[in-house]
C-alpha positions as CSV (number, residue, x, y, z in Angstrom):
1,M,121.5,114.3,89.3
2,K,121.7,112.2,92.4
3,W,119.3,110.0,94.2
4,D,120.4,108.1,97.3
5,P,118.0,105.9,99.3
6,R,120.0,106.6,102.4
7,A,119.0,110.2,102.2
8,Q,115.8,110.2,100.1
9,E,112.4,109.0,101.3
10,C,112.0,105.8,99.5
11,I,110.3,103.2,101.7
12,P,106.5,103.5,102.1
13,A,105.3,102.5,105.6
14,L,102.4,102.6,108.0
15,T,103.6,104.4,111.1
16,T,102.3,103.8,114.6
17,G,100.2,106.4,116.2
18,P,96.6,107.3,116.8
19,D,95.9,108.1,113.1
20,L,98.2,105.4,111.5
21,R,99.6,107.8,109.0
22,R,101.1,106.6,105.8
23,T,104.5,108.1,105.2
24,K,107.9,107.4,103.7
25,F,111.3,106.7,105.2
26,N,114.8,106.6,103.9
27,L,117.0,103.6,104.7
28,L,118.7,105.1,107.7
29,D,115.4,106.1,109.4
30,T,113.8,102.8,108.5
31,F,116.3,100.9,110.7
32,R,116.6,103.5,113.4
33,R,112.8,103.7,113.8
34,A,112.1,100.0,113.0
35,D,110.4,99.4,116.3
36,K,108.1,102.4,115.8
37,I,107.0,101.5,112.3
38,A,104.1,99.1,112.2
39,A,104.8,97.7,108.7
40,V,106.2,98.3,105.3
41,H,103.4,98.6,102.7
42,G,104.2,98.9,99.0
43,D,101.8,99.4,96.1
44,T,101.6,95.6,95.5
45,P,102.4,92.5,97.5
46,G,105.4,91.9,95.3
47,E,106.7,95.4,96.0
48,T,106.3,95.0,99.7
49,L,108.1,91.6,99.6
50,A,110.9,93.0,97.4
51,L,111.5,95.8,99.9
52,L,111.6,93.3,102.8
53,E,114.1,91.3,100.8
54,W,116.3,94.3,100.4
55,L,116.1,95.2,104.1
56,L,117.1,91.7,105.1
57,G,120.0,91.8,102.7
58,L,121.2,95.0,104.4
59,M,121.0,93.4,107.8
60,Y,123.2,90.5,106.7
61,A,125.7,92.9,105.0
62,A,125.9,94.9,108.2
63,E,126.6,91.6,110.1
64,Q,123.6,92.1,112.3
65,F,122.3,88.5,112.1
66,P,122.3,85.5,114.4
67,E,124.7,82.6,113.9
68,T,122.7,80.0,115.8
69,V,119.0,79.2,116.4
70,G,119.5,80.1,120.1
71,E,121.0,83.5,119.2
72,W,118.1,84.0,116.8
73,Q,115.5,83.3,119.6
74,E,117.3,85.7,121.9
75,R,117.4,88.5,119.4
76,V,113.7,88.1,118.7
77,E,112.6,87.8,122.3
78,E,114.8,90.6,123.6
79,R,114.2,92.8,120.5
80,A,117.8,93.5,119.7
81,P,118.0,97.1,118.3
82,L,118.7,97.6,114.6
83,D,120.5,101.0,114.9
84,A,123.8,99.3,114.0
85,V,122.4,98.5,110.6
86,A,121.7,102.2,110.0
87,D,125.2,103.1,111.2
88,W,126.8,100.5,108.8
89,I,124.8,101.8,105.9
90,E,125.7,105.4,106.7
91,A,129.4,104.6,106.9
92,H,129.6,101.9,104.2
93,P,131.8,102.8,101.3
94,G,130.4,102.1,97.9
95,C,128.0,103.8,95.6
96,W,124.4,104.3,96.6
97,D,123.5,106.7,93.9
98,L,120.8,105.5,91.5
99,F,122.2,107.8,88.8
100,D,125.9,107.4,89.2
101,P,127.5,107.2,85.7
102,E,129.9,104.4,86.6
103,K,128.3,102.4,89.5
104,P,124.5,103.1,89.3
105,L,122.7,101.5,92.3
106,G,121.1,98.2,91.3
107,Q,122.0,98.5,87.7
108,N,124.4,97.3,85.0
109,P,126.5,100.2,83.8
110,L,127.3,98.3,80.6
111,L,123.9,99.2,79.3
112,L,124.1,103.0,80.0
113,P,125.7,103.9,76.6
114,H,122.7,102.2,74.8
115,L,119.9,103.9,76.7
116,E,119.4,106.8,74.2
117,A,119.2,104.6,71.2
118,H,117.5,101.5,72.6
119,G,115.7,102.4,75.8
120,V,112.0,102.8,76.1
121,G,109.6,104.6,78.5
122,P,109.6,103.8,82.2
123,A,106.5,101.7,82.0
124,Q,108.7,98.8,81.1
125,L,110.1,98.8,84.6
126,F,106.7,98.0,86.2
127,M,105.7,94.3,85.6
128,E,102.1,95.0,86.6
129,R,101.8,97.6,83.8
130,V,103.3,95.9,80.8
131,G,103.1,92.2,81.4
132,D,105.6,90.7,79.0
133,Y,107.0,94.1,77.8
134,N,105.1,93.6,74.6
135,Q,101.5,94.1,75.7
136,F,100.4,96.3,72.8
137,F,101.0,95.5,69.1
138,D,102.9,98.6,68.2
139,H,104.6,99.0,71.6
140,H,103.6,102.7,71.6
141,H,103.0,102.8,75.3
142,L,106.5,101.6,76.0
143,H,107.9,104.7,74.4
144,H,105.7,107.2,76.4
145,P,108.3,109.6,77.8
146,E,106.4,110.7,81.0
147,P,108.9,110.2,83.8
148,V,108.1,108.4,87.1
149,P,109.5,109.4,90.5
150,A,112.9,108.0,91.3
151,D,111.8,106.2,94.5
152,S,109.0,104.4,92.5
153,A,111.5,103.4,89.8
154,W,113.9,102.1,92.5
155,R,111.2,99.9,94.1
156,A,110.1,98.6,90.7
157,M,113.7,97.7,90.0
158,L,113.8,95.7,93.3
159,V,110.7,93.8,92.1
160,Q,112.3,93.0,88.8
161,H,115.4,91.6,90.4
162,A,113.4,89.3,92.7
163,F,110.3,88.3,90.7
164,A,110.8,88.9,86.9
165,I,110.0,85.8,84.8
166,G,111.7,84.3,81.8
167,M,110.9,85.9,78.5
168,R,112.6,87.8,75.7
169,G,113.4,91.4,76.4
170,K,112.4,94.2,74.1
171,L,115.9,95.1,72.9
172,K,118.1,94.2,70.0
173,A,121.3,92.9,71.4
174,S,122.9,92.6,68.0
175,A,122.3,96.4,67.4
176,M,124.2,97.0,70.7
177,N,127.1,94.8,69.6
178,L,126.3,92.4,72.5
179,P,125.7,88.7,72.3
180,G,122.2,87.4,72.1
181,T,122.2,86.0,75.6
182,L,121.4,89.6,76.8
183,T,117.9,89.3,75.2
184,N,117.0,86.0,76.8
185,L,115.7,86.9,80.2
186,G,115.8,84.2,82.9
187,T,113.3,83.5,85.6
188,N,114.4,85.1,88.8
189,R,114.7,83.3,92.2
190,L,111.2,84.1,93.6
191,A,109.2,84.1,90.3
192,S,108.3,80.4,90.3
193,R,107.5,79.8,94.0
194,L,105.6,81.1,96.9
195,R,107.7,83.2,99.3
196,I,106.5,82.9,102.9
197,I,107.3,85.6,105.5
198,A,106.6,85.0,109.2
199,R,104.8,88.2,110.2
200,P,104.6,88.8,114.0
201,A,100.9,89.3,115.0
202,W,101.3,89.7,118.7
203,E,100.3,93.0,120.4
204,G,102.7,95.8,119.6
205,A,104.6,94.0,116.8
206,T,106.6,96.2,114.5
207,L,108.7,96.2,111.4
208,G,111.7,95.5,113.6
209,D,110.1,92.4,114.9
210,L,109.3,91.2,111.4
211,L,112.9,91.7,110.3
212,R,114.4,89.9,113.3
213,V,112.0,86.9,113.0
214,N,112.9,86.5,109.3
215,T,116.6,86.9,109.6
216,A,117.7,83.2,109.5
217,P,120.8,82.1,111.4
218,W,123.9,82.0,109.3
219,P,127.2,80.7,110.8
220,K,129.5,82.0,108.0
221,A,130.4,85.3,106.2
222,P,127.2,86.8,104.7
223,G,128.7,87.4,101.2
224,P,128.7,90.7,99.3
225,L,126.0,93.3,99.0
226,N,125.0,93.8,95.4
227,L,124.9,97.5,95.0
228,T,125.8,97.6,91.3
229,W,126.8,95.2,88.5
230,N,130.4,94.5,89.5
231,Q,132.3,92.5,86.9
232,D,134.8,91.4,89.6
233,Q,132.1,89.3,91.3
234,P,133.1,85.7,91.0
235,G,130.8,83.8,88.6
236,R,128.8,86.9,87.5
237,R,128.1,86.8,83.8
238,D,129.8,89.5,81.6
239,F,127.8,89.1,78.4
240,T,131.0,89.1,76.3
241,Q,130.5,85.5,75.1
242,P,127.4,84.0,73.4
243,G,126.2,80.6,74.4
244,P,124.8,79.0,77.6
245,R,123.9,81.3,80.5
246,Q,126.5,81.7,83.2
247,S,125.1,80.8,86.6
248,R,126.4,81.0,90.1
249,T,125.5,80.1,93.7
250,P,125.2,83.1,96.1
251,Q,128.1,83.4,98.6
252,G,125.8,84.1,101.5
253,P,122.4,85.7,102.5
254,A,123.5,89.3,101.9
255,D,124.3,88.2,98.3
256,L,121.1,86.1,98.0
257,H,118.7,88.8,99.1
258,T,120.2,91.4,96.7
259,V,120.9,89.3,93.6
260,L,120.6,91.4,90.5
261,G,118.2,89.2,88.5
262,R,118.0,91.7,85.6
263,S,120.5,94.0,83.8
264,I,118.8,97.4,84.2
265,A,119.7,100.9,83.1
266,L,117.7,104.0,84.1
267,R,118.0,107.5,82.7
268,P,117.5,110.4,85.1
269,A,114.9,113.1,84.4
270,M,113.5,116.1,86.3
271,L,109.8,115.9,87.4
272,E,107.6,119.0,87.2
273,D,108.1,119.7,90.9
274,G,111.9,119.6,90.5
275,S,112.3,116.2,92.1
276,P,114.4,113.4,90.4
277,G,112.7,110.9,88.2
278,V,113.3,108.3,85.5
279,D,112.1,108.7,81.9
280,R,113.9,106.0,80.0
281,V,114.6,102.3,80.8
282,L,116.6,99.4,79.3
283,I,116.2,95.9,80.6
284,G,118.2,92.8,79.7
285,A,119.2,89.5,81.1
286,G,120.6,89.4,84.6
287,E,122.1,86.9,87.0
288,T,121.1,83.3,86.8
289,L,121.4,81.2,89.9
290,D,122.3,77.6,90.3
291,P,119.7,75.5,92.2
292,L,119.7,76.9,95.7
293,P,120.6,74.8,98.7
294,A,118.1,74.3,101.4
295,A,119.6,76.9,103.7
296,F,118.7,79.6,101.1
297,V,115.1,78.5,100.8
298,D,114.2,77.6,104.4
299,D,110.7,79.1,104.0
300,A,109.8,77.0,100.9
301,V,107.0,74.5,101.0
302,T,107.8,71.4,98.9
303,F,105.5,68.8,97.3
304,T,106.2,65.7,95.2
305,G,105.4,66.2,91.5
306,P,105.3,63.9,88.5
307,G,107.9,61.3,88.5
308,G,108.5,61.7,92.3
309,V,110.4,64.9,91.8
310,K,110.2,67.4,94.7
311,R,109.2,70.9,93.8
312,H,108.5,74.1,95.6
313,L,104.9,75.1,96.0
314,G,104.0,77.9,93.6
315,P,100.9,80.0,92.7
316,S,98.2,78.3,90.7
317,A,95.7,79.7,88.3
318,T,93.1,77.1,89.4
319,R,93.7,76.9,93.2
320,D,93.5,79.9,95.6
321,L,96.3,80.1,98.1
322,W,94.0,79.1,101.0
323,R,93.4,75.7,99.3
324,E,97.2,75.0,99.6
325,S,97.3,75.9,103.3
326,E,97.2,72.2,104.3
327,A,100.7,71.9,102.6
328,L,101.9,74.9,104.5
329,Y,100.7,73.5,107.9
330,A,102.2,70.2,107.0
331,A,105.5,72.0,106.6
332,V,105.1,73.6,110.0
333,T,104.2,70.2,111.6
334,E,107.0,68.3,110.0
335,R,109.6,71.0,110.7
336,D,113.3,70.0,110.9
337,K,113.7,70.6,114.7
338,G,114.4,74.4,114.6
339,T,116.7,74.5,111.6
340,D,114.2,76.1,109.1
341,L,111.7,79.0,109.4
342,Y,108.9,76.8,110.7
343,G,111.0,75.1,113.3
344,R,112.3,78.5,114.6
345,I,108.9,80.2,114.9
346,A,107.7,77.1,116.8
347,L,110.1,78.2,119.6
348,L,108.3,81.4,120.2
349,H,105.9,80.1,122.7
350,G,102.7,82.1,123.2
351,R,103.5,84.3,120.2
352,R,101.0,84.5,117.4
353,I,102.5,84.5,113.9
354,H,100.9,85.1,110.5
355,L,102.4,83.2,107.6
356,W,102.2,85.8,104.9
357,T,102.4,84.1,101.4
358,V,103.2,85.9,98.2
359,G,103.5,84.7,94.6
360,L,103.4,86.0,91.1
361,L,100.9,84.2,88.9
362,S,102.0,84.0,85.3
363,T,101.3,82.0,82.2
364,Q,103.3,81.6,79.0
365,G,105.8,84.2,79.9
366,K,103.3,86.8,81.0
367,P,102.7,88.0,84.5
368,I,99.0,87.8,85.4
369,T,98.5,89.0,88.9
370,W,100.0,89.0,92.4
371,V,98.5,86.5,94.8
372,S,98.9,86.7,98.6
373,D,97.2,85.4,101.7
374,E,97.8,85.1,105.5
375,F,97.5,82.0,107.6
376,P,97.6,82.1,111.5
377,F,100.0,80.1,113.6
378,V,100.6,79.7,117.3
379,P,103.3,77.4,118.6
380,G,101.7,74.3,120.1
381,R,98.7,74.3,117.8
382,E,100.3,73.3,114.6
383,T,98.8,69.8,114.6
384,S,95.3,71.2,115.2
385,L,95.8,73.7,112.4
386,R,97.0,71.0,110.0
387,R,94.0,68.9,110.9
388,A,91.6,71.8,110.4
389,A,93.2,72.8,107.1
390,E,93.2,69.2,105.7
391,Q,89.6,68.4,106.8
392,G,88.3,71.9,105.7
393,S,89.9,71.4,102.3
394,A,88.4,67.9,101.9
395,I,85.0,69.2,102.8
396,C,85.2,71.9,100.1
397,E,86.6,69.5,97.5
398,Y,83.7,67.1,98.1
399,A,81.2,69.9,97.9
400,A,82.7,71.1,94.6
401,R,82.4,67.6,93.1
402,A,78.8,67.3,94.3
403,L,78.0,70.7,92.7
404,Y,79.4,69.5,89.4
405,I,77.4,66.3,89.4
406,A,74.2,68.2,90.3
407,A,74.9,70.7,87.5
408,D,75.4,67.8,85.0
409,T,72.1,66.3,86.3
410,A,70.3,69.6,85.5
411,R,72.0,69.7,82.1
412,E,70.8,66.3,81.1
413,I,67.2,67.3,81.6
414,A,67.3,70.9,80.4
415,Y,69.3,70.0,77.3
416,A,68.1,66.5,76.5
417,N,69.0,66.6,72.8
418,A,72.2,68.7,73.1
419,R,75.3,68.0,71.0
420,P,78.3,66.5,72.9
421,D,80.4,69.5,72.0
422,D,78.1,71.8,74.0
423,K,78.2,69.8,77.2
424,K,81.0,71.8,78.9
425,R,79.3,75.1,78.3
426,Q,75.9,73.8,79.4
427,V,77.3,72.3,82.6
428,A,79.0,75.6,83.4
429,R,75.6,77.3,83.3
430,F,74.4,75.3,86.3
431,N,77.7,74.7,88.1
432,G,77.9,76.8,91.3
433,E,81.5,75.9,92.1
434,P,82.9,79.4,91.5
435,E,80.5,80.9,94.0
436,M,81.1,78.2,96.5
437,W,84.9,78.5,96.3
438,A,84.8,82.3,96.5
439,A,82.6,82.4,99.6
440,A,84.3,79.4,101.3
441,A,87.5,81.3,101.6
442,D,86.2,83.6,104.4
443,L,84.6,80.6,106.1
444,F,88.0,78.7,106.0
445,H,89.9,81.7,107.5
446,I,87.3,81.8,110.3
447,L,87.9,78.1,110.9
448,L,91.6,78.7,111.3
449,D,91.1,81.7,113.6
450,Q,88.8,79.5,115.8
451,V,91.5,76.9,116.1
452,V,94.2,79.5,116.9
453,T,92.1,81.0,119.7
454,G,91.6,77.6,121.3
455,Q,88.1,76.5,120.2
456,N,87.4,72.8,120.2
457,V,88.7,71.6,116.8
458,P,86.0,69.0,116.0
459,D,83.3,71.5,116.9
460,A,84.9,74.2,114.7
461,I,85.2,71.8,111.8
462,A,81.6,70.7,112.3
463,E,80.5,74.3,112.2
464,F,82.5,74.9,109.1
465,G,81.0,71.9,107.4
466,Q,77.5,73.0,108.1
467,A,78.3,76.5,106.8
468,V,79.7,75.0,103.6
469,R,76.7,72.7,103.2
470,A,74.4,75.8,103.3
471,L,76.7,77.6,100.9
472,T,76.8,74.7,98.5
473,I,73.0,74.5,98.4
474,D,72.7,78.2,97.9
475,S,75.3,78.2,95.1
476,L,73.4,75.6,93.1
477,N,70.0,77.3,93.7
478,G,71.5,80.6,92.4
479,R,72.5,78.9,89.1
480,L,69.1,77.1,88.7
481,T,67.1,80.3,88.9
482,S,67.6,80.8,85.1
483,L,65.4,77.7,84.5
484,T,61.8,78.1,83.6
485,G,59.3,77.8,86.4
486,G,57.4,74.8,85.0
487,G,57.8,71.8,82.7
488,T,61.3,70.7,81.8
489,G,62.8,73.7,83.8
490,L,61.0,72.7,87.0
491,Q,62.0,69.0,86.5
492,A,65.7,69.9,86.0
493,R,65.7,72.2,89.1
494,V,64.0,69.7,91.4
495,T,66.0,66.7,90.2
496,A,69.4,68.6,90.6
497,Q,68.5,69.9,94.0
498,S,67.5,66.4,95.1
499,R,70.7,64.9,93.7
500,L,72.8,67.5,95.5
501,E,71.2,66.8,98.9
502,R,71.6,63.0,98.4
503,L,75.3,63.5,97.6
504,L,75.8,65.7,100.7
505,D,74.3,63.0,102.8
506,H,75.9,60.1,101.1
507,T,78.0,57.6,103.1
508,T,81.2,58.8,101.3
509,A,80.6,62.4,102.2
510,P,82.5,64.1,105.1
511,I,80.4,63.7,108.2
512,Q,80.5,67.5,108.8
513,L,78.6,68.1,105.5
514,K,75.7,65.8,106.4
515,E,72.4,67.0,107.6
516,P,72.5,66.7,111.5
517,A,70.2,64.0,112.9
518,A,67.0,65.4,114.4
């Protein structure tokens, strides 16, 4: 059986046209029609991002990339065609067959002999379905033999290579006569940070525009394209020796965007309609990278963590992405004069860009969910956007603290003789923070759009503050409705409402939150 992404339809996309049809393209048509395709759109944000990473890797491998910032700007503004990438892919020697017995696309052929004895069902390939590969106690679902289409398996494999997190794989390396390092799965290069893509949002923008904007200048050879697990690759681990993981630095952006972050083996199967599929999967440890130099993470947003250590901004279980946008706009404002992503897009005068942010939220070795958001940017307005983001965030943070204090005020009256251990649960009953944060997200994005379209920034922030004030009051009132209508319930309600209004009008409150003077 053969499956080749150059010939098979494998990339979901949204085409241009009056009905905006969803369809699929193979690799060759994707590049030849890149300026007629509106956008790539996978089943999840992570799948969409992994597909874009693969396409960027192919552009570098085909040597269709700028060497300088000036050349990058010229290619973006003049819309340099991408047909040469398709020509290179079509003519490039090497194995593109997902089921080749010696050089399977994206896989480690060392695992193929062990598929029958140690492989499990294809669900293991999809991070969103199985979490840490051990979701159910008896692992029964992992052995379900129902095959999945080959193109879905290929895209899921790309996601694994880019985003899979550190854990123990469900295989017995000792039974395969391989060292234990194969079982210890490392965290892949995008799993712990937010990946930011500059998405062109000007009229008529296409997939081709997106790829050109995100193809960073590279003055040297792009490095190899990782089509399969090649033991001749310098520094690539061979799993013949136990002990510490072998790690390496990518040789260039083609190598970086196609790093094989997992050892994967797929068994071909026939679907009911006769098309190729995958019914058995084996996943082990893949490549481990050394800390990447700045040139390989020019989209990353950094912050200073404990001990003064700089870290890349990652997804948080307690903070929505929009609450981190002030750090993103700070990166845009403090750009390194055109040498990173934010400096380059600042050169596109009059062009609106959306900063599309994607991350994988996980905890204790288990993927939880994909998080993604978009933030507008127009060159020349970065300072205004940063100001709006910082002040908008400060307004919401103050409102959240005020809601907590008001909730605690209601608790003290409603539960006058409560045990200390019950305080947290009782405060949560009256705390309207979740409702406030959820509804404030839309208001925040409206604020950013107003700044991008040229509205007066102080006026836009003032309007946002008054909307958050009303939202905060409503959020508390919604939580207090469970109190009785008289006696202690009425006293708790009135006192908490009064406390909240005093806090919103306090001298320390952001001025935009205060009640306007008559």
